[in-house]
C-alpha positions as CSV (number, residue, x, y, z in Angstrom):
1,M,-97.4,-65.3,-231.4
2,I,-94.4,-66.7,-233.2
3,K,-93.7,-70.3,-232.1
4,R,-90.2,-71.1,-231.0
5,R,-89.8,-73.8,-233.6
6,S,-90.8,-71.6,-236.5
7,L,-88.5,-68.9,-235.2
8,L,-85.6,-71.3,-235.1
9,K,-86.5,-72.7,-238.5
10,S,-86.6,-69.3,-240.2
11,G,-83.0,-68.5,-239.2
12,A,-81.0,-65.4,-240.1
13,A,-80.5,-66.4,-243.7
14,A,-84.2,-66.8,-244.4
15,A,-84.9,-63.4,-242.8
16,I,-82.3,-61.8,-244.9
17,A,-83.5,-63.5,-248.1
18,A,-87.1,-62.5,-247.8
19,P,-87.5,-59.7,-245.2
20,A,-90.4,-57.8,-246.8
21,L,-93.3,-60.1,-246.2
22,T,-92.4,-63.7,-245.5
23,G,-90.0,-63.0,-242.7
24,F,-92.5,-60.7,-241.0
25,A,-95.7,-62.6,-241.9
26,Q,-96.4,-63.5,-238.4
27,Q,-94.5,-60.7,-236.6
28,T,-95.9,-59.6,-233.3
29,V,-95.2,-56.0,-232.2
30,T,-95.5,-54.5,-228.7
31,L,-96.1,-50.7,-228.6
32,K,-95.6,-48.5,-225.5
33,F,-98.4,-46.0,-225.1
34,H,-97.7,-43.2,-222.7
35,T,-99.8,-40.3,-221.4
36,F,-100.4,-38.1,-218.4
37,M,-104.0,-39.0,-217.9
38,A,-105.0,-40.8,-214.7
39,P,-105.9,-44.5,-215.0
40,Q,-109.4,-43.8,-213.6
41,S,-110.1,-41.0,-216.1
42,N,-112.7,-41.1,-218.8
43,V,-110.0,-40.4,-221.4
44,W,-107.9,-43.3,-220.4
45,L,-110.7,-45.8,-219.9
46,N,-113.1,-44.9,-222.7
47,M,-110.8,-43.5,-225.3
48,H,-107.2,-44.7,-224.9
49,K,-107.9,-48.2,-223.7
50,A,-110.8,-48.6,-226.2
51,W,-108.5,-47.5,-229.1
52,M,-105.8,-49.9,-228.0
53,N,-108.3,-52.8,-227.6
54,K,-109.6,-52.1,-231.1
55,V,-106.1,-52.1,-232.6
56,E,-105.2,-55.4,-230.8
57,K,-108.5,-57.0,-232.0
58,D,-108.1,-55.8,-235.6
59,S,-104.6,-57.2,-235.7
60,G,-105.6,-60.6,-234.4
61,G,-103.4,-60.0,-231.4
62,R,-100.3,-59.3,-233.4
63,I,-100.1,-55.7,-232.1
64,K,-99.9,-55.6,-228.3
65,F,-99.7,-52.6,-226.1
66,E,-97.9,-51.8,-222.9
67,A,-100.1,-49.1,-221.5
68,Y,-98.7,-46.4,-219.2
69,P,-101.0,-43.7,-217.8
70,A,-100.1,-41.0,-215.3
71,M,-96.5,-40.5,-216.7
72,Q,-95.5,-44.0,-215.4
73,L,-92.5,-44.1,-217.8
74,G,-91.1,-40.9,-216.4
75,G,-90.7,-37.3,-217.6
76,T,-93.4,-34.6,-217.5
77,P,-96.5,-34.0,-219.6
78,V,-94.6,-31.2,-221.4
79,Q,-92.0,-33.8,-222.7
80,L,-94.5,-36.3,-224.1
81,Y,-94.4,-35.2,-227.7
82,D,-90.6,-35.4,-227.8
83,Q,-90.7,-38.8,-226.2
84,A,-92.6,-40.0,-229.2
85,R,-90.4,-38.1,-231.6
86,D,-87.2,-39.5,-230.0
87,G,-88.4,-43.1,-229.7
88,V,-88.4,-43.1,-225.9
89,V,-92.0,-44.4,-226.3
90,D,-93.9,-45.5,-229.3
91,I,-97.3,-43.6,-229.0
92,V,-98.3,-40.7,-226.9
93,W,-101.5,-38.7,-226.3
94,T,-100.9,-35.1,-225.2
95,L,-101.7,-31.4,-225.7
96,P,-99.8,-29.6,-228.4
97,G,-100.3,-26.5,-226.2
98,N,-98.2,-28.0,-223.4
99,T,-95.3,-26.4,-225.3
100,A,-96.5,-22.9,-225.9
101,G,-96.1,-21.6,-229.4
102,R,-94.5,-24.7,-230.8
103,F,-97.5,-25.7,-232.9
104,P,-99.0,-22.3,-233.6
105,R,-101.3,-23.0,-236.5
106,V,-103.4,-25.5,-234.5
107,E,-104.0,-22.9,-231.8
108,V,-106.8,-21.5,-234.0
109,F,-109.1,-24.2,-232.6
110,E,-108.4,-22.9,-229.1
111,L,-109.5,-19.4,-229.8
112,P,-112.6,-18.3,-227.9
113,F,-116.0,-19.3,-229.2
114,M,-114.6,-21.3,-232.2
115,M,-116.0,-24.7,-231.3
116,T,-119.5,-26.1,-231.9
117,N,-119.2,-29.7,-230.7
118,A,-116.2,-31.9,-230.1
119,E,-116.9,-34.4,-232.9
120,A,-117.3,-31.8,-235.6
121,A,-114.4,-29.7,-234.4
122,S,-112.2,-32.7,-234.2
123,K,-112.9,-33.7,-237.8
124,A,-112.3,-30.1,-238.8
125,Y,-109.0,-30.1,-236.9
126,W,-107.8,-33.2,-238.7
127,E,-108.8,-31.9,-242.1
128,Y,-107.3,-28.5,-241.3
129,V,-103.9,-30.0,-240.4
130,Q,-103.8,-32.1,-243.6
131,T,-104.6,-29.2,-245.8
132,M,-103.3,-26.1,-244.1
133,A,-100.5,-27.3,-241.7
134,P,-99.2,-30.7,-243.0
135,D,-95.8,-30.0,-241.5
136,E,-97.0,-29.1,-238.0
137,F,-96.4,-32.6,-236.6
138,K,-94.0,-33.8,-239.3
139,E,-91.5,-35.3,-236.8
140,T,-94.0,-38.0,-235.9
141,Q,-96.6,-40.3,-237.5
142,L,-100.1,-38.8,-236.7
143,I,-102.8,-41.0,-235.5
144,A,-105.5,-38.6,-234.5
145,L,-106.2,-35.0,-233.7
146,H,-109.2,-33.9,-231.6
147,V,-110.6,-31.5,-229.1
148,H,-112.7,-31.8,-225.9
149,G,-116.2,-30.7,-225.1
150,P,-117.1,-27.2,-224.1
151,G,-114.8,-25.8,-221.4
152,A,-116.3,-24.8,-218.1
153,I,-115.2,-22.5,-215.2
154,H,-114.7,-24.0,-211.8
155,T,-114.0,-21.9,-208.7
156,V,-113.4,-22.6,-205.0
157,D,-115.1,-19.8,-203.1
158,K,-116.6,-17.3,-205.6
159,P,-119.3,-18.1,-208.2
160,V,-118.7,-16.8,-211.7
161,R,-121.8,-15.5,-213.4
162,S,-120.3,-12.6,-215.4
163,V,-116.9,-11.5,-216.7
164,A,-116.6,-9.1,-213.7
165,D,-116.7,-12.1,-211.3
166,L,-113.4,-13.4,-212.8
167,K,-111.5,-10.3,-211.9
168,G,-108.4,-11.0,-209.8
169,L,-109.1,-14.7,-209.5
170,K,-106.0,-17.0,-210.0
171,M,-107.2,-19.3,-212.7
172,R,-105.4,-22.4,-214.1
173,A,-105.5,-22.7,-217.9
174,P,-104.1,-25.5,-220.1
175,T,-102.6,-23.7,-223.1
176,R,-101.2,-20.4,-224.4
177,Q,-104.4,-19.3,-225.9
178,V,-106.6,-20.3,-223.0
179,T,-104.2,-18.6,-220.6
180,K,-104.5,-15.4,-222.7
181,L,-108.3,-15.8,-222.6
182,M,-108.3,-15.9,-218.8
183,G,-106.1,-12.7,-218.8
184,A,-108.4,-11.0,-221.2
185,L,-111.4,-11.8,-219.0
186,G,-109.7,-10.1,-216.0
187,A,-108.4,-13.2,-214.2
188,I,-104.8,-13.8,-213.2
189,P,-103.9,-16.7,-215.5
190,V,-101.8,-19.6,-214.2
191,G,-100.6,-22.1,-216.8
192,M,-100.1,-25.7,-215.6
193,P,-100.6,-29.2,-216.8
194,L,-103.7,-31.0,-215.7
195,P,-102.1,-33.2,-213.0
196,G,-101.0,-30.1,-211.1
197,I,-104.6,-28.9,-210.5
198,P,-105.6,-30.9,-207.3
199,D,-102.5,-29.8,-205.4
200,A,-102.8,-26.2,-206.6
201,L,-106.4,-26.0,-205.6
202,S,-105.9,-27.6,-202.2
203,K,-103.0,-25.3,-201.3
204,G,-104.8,-22.1,-202.6
205,T,-102.2,-21.5,-205.3
206,I,-105.1,-21.1,-207.6
207,N,-108.7,-20.0,-207.0
208,G,-110.1,-22.1,-209.8
209,A,-109.5,-23.8,-213.1
210,V,-111.0,-24.1,-216.6
211,I,-111.5,-27.7,-217.7
212,P,-114.3,-29.6,-219.4
213,W,-116.8,-31.5,-217.3
214,E,-115.5,-34.9,-218.2
215,V,-112.2,-34.6,-216.5
216,V,-113.6,-33.0,-213.3
217,P,-113.7,-36.2,-211.2
218,A,-110.3,-37.4,-212.3
219,V,-108.6,-34.3,-210.8
220,K,-111.1,-34.0,-207.9
221,V,-112.4,-30.6,-209.0
222,N,-115.8,-31.7,-208.0
223,E,-114.5,-32.0,-204.4
224,L,-112.0,-29.1,-204.4
225,T,-114.4,-26.4,-205.8
226,K,-117.9,-25.4,-205.0
227,F,-119.0,-23.3,-208.0
228,H,-119.2,-24.1,-211.7
229,A,-120.1,-22.0,-214.7
230,E,-121.0,-23.6,-218.0
231,F,-122.2,-21.9,-221.2
232,D,-125.5,-22.4,-222.9
233,P,-124.7,-23.9,-226.3
234,A,-126.9,-21.2,-227.9
235,G,-124.4,-18.6,-226.8
236,G,-121.4,-20.6,-228.0
237,C,-118.6,-22.6,-226.3
238,L,-116.1,-20.5,-224.3
239,Y,-113.1,-22.5,-225.4
240,T,-111.7,-26.0,-226.1
241,T,-108.2,-27.6,-226.1
242,T,-106.5,-29.4,-228.9
243,F,-105.0,-32.9,-228.4
244,V,-102.7,-35.1,-230.5
245,M,-102.3,-38.9,-230.5
246,T,-99.1,-39.6,-232.4
247,M,-96.5,-42.3,-233.0
248,N,-92.7,-42.5,-233.4
249,K,-92.1,-42.4,-237.1
250,A,-89.3,-44.9,-237.2
251,K,-91.4,-47.4,-235.2
252,Y,-94.3,-46.9,-237.6
253,N,-92.0,-47.4,-240.6
254,S,-90.6,-50.6,-239.2
255,L,-94.0,-52.3,-239.1
256,P,-94.8,-54.9,-241.8
257,P,-97.3,-53.6,-244.4
258,D,-100.3,-55.4,-242.9
259,L,-99.7,-54.0,-239.4
260,K,-99.1,-50.5,-240.8
261,K,-102.5,-50.9,-242.4
262,I,-104.1,-51.7,-239.0
263,I,-102.6,-48.5,-237.6
264,D,-103.7,-46.5,-240.7
265,D,-107.3,-47.9,-240.4
266,N,-107.4,-46.7,-236.8
267,S,-106.1,-43.3,-237.6
268,G,-107.4,-40.2,-239.4
269,I,-110.5,-38.2,-239.6
270,E,-113.0,-40.7,-238.3
271,T,-110.9,-41.8,-235.4
272,S,-110.3,-38.1,-234.6
273,G,-114.1,-37.5,-234.6
274,W,-114.7,-40.5,-232.5
275,L,-112.2,-39.4,-229.8
276,G,-113.8,-36.0,-229.7
277,K,-117.3,-37.5,-229.4
278,V,-116.4,-39.9,-226.6
279,Q,-114.6,-37.2,-224.7
280,Q,-117.6,-34.9,-224.9
281,E,-120.0,-37.7,-223.9
282,G,-118.0,-37.9,-220.7
283,D,-119.2,-34.4,-219.8
284,V,-122.5,-35.8,-218.5
285,P,-121.2,-38.2,-215.8
286,G,-118.5,-35.7,-215.0
287,R,-121.1,-32.9,-214.4
288,K,-123.1,-35.3,-212.3
289,T,-120.3,-35.7,-209.8
290,A,-120.5,-32.0,-209.0
291,S,-124.3,-31.9,-208.9
292,D,-124.4,-34.9,-206.6
293,R,-122.3,-33.0,-204.1
294,N,-124.8,-30.1,-204.3
295,N,-122.2,-27.8,-205.8
296,T,-123.6,-24.7,-207.4
297,I,-123.8,-24.9,-211.2
298,F,-124.6,-21.7,-213.1
299,T,-125.4,-21.5,-216.8
300,V,-124.1,-18.5,-218.7
301,G,-126.9,-17.6,-221.1
302,P,-126.5,-16.3,-224.6
303,V,-127.0,-12.7,-223.5
304,E,-124.4,-12.9,-220.7
305,A,-122.1,-14.7,-223.1
306,Q,-121.9,-11.6,-225.3
307,E,-119.7,-9.9,-222.7
308,F,-117.3,-12.8,-222.7
309,R,-117.2,-12.6,-226.5
310,R,-116.4,-8.9,-226.5
311,K,-113.7,-9.2,-223.9
312,S,-112.0,-12.0,-225.7
313,R,-112.2,-10.7,-229.2
314,A,-108.7,-9.2,-229.0
315,L,-107.2,-12.7,-228.9
316,E,-108.3,-13.4,-232.4
317,I,-106.6,-10.3,-233.7
318,E,-103.4,-11.1,-231.7
319,W,-103.3,-14.6,-233.1
320,L,-103.8,-13.4,-236.7
321,E,-100.9,-10.9,-236.3
322,D,-98.7,-13.7,-234.8
323,M,-99.4,-16.0,-237.7
324,N,-98.6,-13.2,-240.2
325,K,-95.3,-12.5,-238.4
326,R,-94.4,-16.2,-238.7
327,G,-94.9,-16.1,-242.4
328,Y,-98.4,-17.6,-242.6
329,D,-101.6,-16.2,-243.9
330,G,-103.4,-15.8,-240.6
331,R,-106.8,-14.8,-242.1
332,K,-106.8,-17.8,-244.5
333,L,-106.0,-20.1,-241.6
334,L,-108.8,-18.7,-239.4
335,D,-111.3,-18.7,-242.2
336,T,-110.5,-22.2,-243.2
337,A,-110.8,-23.5,-239.6
338,R,-114.2,-21.8,-239.3
339,S,-115.5,-23.1,-242.6
340,L,-114.3,-26.7,-241.7
341,I,-116.0,-26.5,-238.3
342,E,-119.2,-25.3,-240.0
343,K,-119.0,-28.1,-242.7
344,H,-118.5,-30.9,-240.2
345,S,-121.1,-29.4,-237.8
346,K,-123.7,-29.7,-240.5
347,A,-122.7,-33.2,-241.7
348,P,-124.4,-36.2,-240.1
349,A,-122.4,-37.9,-237.5
350,A,-120.4,-40.8,-238.9
351,K,-119.8,-44.1,-237.1
352,A,-116.1,-44.1,-236.4
353,P,-114.1,-47.4,-236.7
354,A,-113.2,-47.5,-233.0
355,K,-116.8,-47.1,-231.8
356,K,-117.3,-50.7,-230.7
357,A,-113.9,-51.1,-229.1
């Protein structure tokens, strides 16, 4: 903290004379962090709070956070990215897919059966954006890019054991590609942000939702549904969702060099991998909240998964055509994403800098 006497002593003239380092040598910065996640959620407690604690510790307390979960600063989840871009807040965590088609190249990671595990796919996602889509989030200062663990199917009254069981069910999906996936599998897709799920389930607006296990208790899906379908990893992961943690560019640029370095050291590929890893680790306790209620959990085996693959294959072709129409090389983007996922899936897991936060 800057002491009052040192602040008075420095004066305006000293600040003007040497603004670069001496004037800011002991500057303390408070950053507003905003997201839609509930304050009791795994993501908020074990990812967001842990990351903020790590940054505060690394900065010796010179970076502080005002932390706002559950859209406490106003607006809707769809507006979060623009809140960071426009400087309404300093840092946000959100889904690029909340604004359908706005960040089209990163949607490749949301195509069916792309993901292996969240840590590897998150590292691949970061590297892919740096090399293949460096302007996708150019309006903000990127901190991390990651995905969640394998998506699962949760339904109120009807178990899903095959593609046929999804026919006619109104299913909530988080993003454009996952909404298309539900349609391809015969469901009636309903796009909505995560916080809308409990009300929609309780009112019967939807018959179910696709979300990863880790977020199930935060939106009471363990209480509001009775049936769950997960996929045997041997048959592949049905889907995942992309996330972005990003900062207002002007705020980042206003930081003194040493505090910029703190943010930089807690950004990038390792932080992205760590976020994905921690989010997937939350699947175990999340799943337990459903099994503890004696809900029915069905595992879709590798053989049954083939029908899901066949029905969803058209999404890949459609995405490739969409990329080509937008002036991108869709095939190159898809092949690069796959090769990066494969590379990071084979690599030994690295210890991320935020691990002990």
